[in-house]
TORMIVO-534143 format. One record per residue: x, y, z of N, C-alpha, C in turn. Coordinates in steps of 0.02 Angstrom, whole numbers, plus 50000, padded with zeros to 5 digits. Atoms other than C-alpha are relative to their C-alpha. Last residue first. Example, Ala and Ser with C-alpha at 12.3 -4.5 7.8 and 13.67 -1.06 7.14 Angstrom:
<lotors>
499584994149997506844994750357499615005550037/500454994150000506154977550390500455006050000/
</lotors>
This chain:
<lotors>
499475004749988545806376239428500565001049954/499474999550050544176385039434500554994950013/500225001950067543086387439586500595000649952/499834995350052543826387439761499734997549933/499935002950066543066378639911500145005549948/500645001750032543386388440070500124996649933/500004998750073545096387340152499334997949970/500655001850028545156388840342499985002149927/500234996050057546956388940405499344997249975/500565003450034547526383140576499755004649945/500394995550042549226388240644499474995849964/500145002050069550006378540787499595005449965/499424998750042550776386340942499894998049928/499774993149998549496378641060500645000749959/499594998149942548996361241001500185007449998/499554994650019547586355940887500365002550062/499734996249943546696339340908500525005049974/499394996550020545606332440768500235004450057/499445004749998544346319540831500675003349982/499855001549930542986332140877500594995350007/499594994849969543056339140700500164998850073/500145000849929542456322540627500435005150038/500595004249994542316325040439499804998850072/500494996149962543566339540448499354996150007/500685001950015544986328040398499535004150044/500315004549951546626337140413499294998549978/500725000250005547756344740280499724995150052/500335006550009549506346940349499255000849990/500045001150072550476363240323499654993449983/499324999350026550196369240499499954999649925/499684998849935548466362740534500754999949984/499295001849993547576364640367500205001450072/499634997549943545686364340352500724997549997/499455004649988544556362940201500425003150055/499294998850015543076374240224500424993650006/499845003250064541236369340215500745000749981/500285006750003540766372640397500164996249936/499515004649971541956387340404499754992849999/499395000450039540826396440280500504995150030/500105003950061539156392540359500654999049962/500185006949984539706398140533499904995749938/499445004349982540656413340462499784992850018/500075006350036539136421040376500544994950020/499665000350065539116434840506499844993349966/500384996450051537956439640650500335000049932/500735001150003539196434740783499685004149944/500264996350058541066434940741499244998949993/499674993550005542026429740897499705004449946/500234995849945540806415540932500315006950000/500684997950018541176408140760499725004750054/499934994750050543026408040805499315002449977/499704993949973542716399040969500045005549948/500504996649958541496386340897500285006550027/500524997250044542736382040759499495003950041/499714994150032544126379940888499495003349954/499964994649950543056368340994500275006449969/500694997949985542596357540842500005005850050/500214995650054544426357240787499295002450012/500205003450061544836350040957499825005149946/500734999650011545836359041088499844996149937/500275002550063547586356741161499245000549997/499655006150018548016367941308499734997649933/499665002449940547306382941400500414993749986/500235006549977546856391941239500394998050063/499675002249939546976409741173499694993450023/500495002549952546406411940993500384997350060/499745004749951547506422740882499454998250049/500084998149930546796431040728500294994650044/499775004849949547006430840541499875002850069/499615005250035546396438940380500244994750049/499284999649985545016448840466500354994349962/499804993050000543196452840425500735001150018/499704998349935542686435340476500175007450005/500495001149947541496433140328500265002050069/500534995250008542696440840202499494999450056/499714993549982544156430740266499465005449997/499935000349927543106414840258500285006650026/500654998649969542566419440081500034999850076/500564998650046544396420340023499355001650038/499884998850070545586413440156499345001349964/500605000850042545546414140346500185001849928/499984996150062547036411440460499394998349958/500505002150049546916405840641500055004749940/500114994950051548416406840758499514997149949/500065003250065548266395540910499865005649950/500384997350057548896403941066500004995149942/499825004650053549486399641240499545001749942/500335000250064549406413741366500324994949953/499445001050045550006409841540499704999049931/499484995449977548626417641644500634999449958/499545003249954547276409441540500545004950021/499444995849983545736415941451500444996450051/500154994549954544636402241388500635004150012/499814993550028544496387841265499815005350050/500554995350008544446371541362500285006549971/500134995649944545696357641342499405004449987/500144993050016545786342841226499865004050062/500664997949977546586326941293499895007449983/499984994849948548056321341189499295001950019/500355002449941547756305141094500025005150056/499565002249946548206312640927499584997650058/500415001549942547376315040759500474997450054/500664997350013548216323540612499544998950060/500174994849952549936320540685499315002849989/500524995950030550156303940596499775005150051/500554998049958551826296840654499505004349962/500074992849999552996288240531499375001750039/
</lotors>
């Protein structure tokens, strides 16, 4: 069975492109509060790393707590949890949805 958490695809650069490819980003709880939105689309030119995606979303929300919050979030790509221990090793492809889930208290 293939592990899609990490792939050998080469990450691309985050920027405006003529043929729009999008990664949908969803924020939960404190991440939603810090971003001020529940979700947003990030345009990419191809696959990007989790580190690049984090930098892009933080750059969209200057002056907020988002950098601290996404730094401690669990991350889902699609419905798969991914390791955020090495965000440069996690490759995300256009068309995927990434969810930032802050730690929750209780249980």
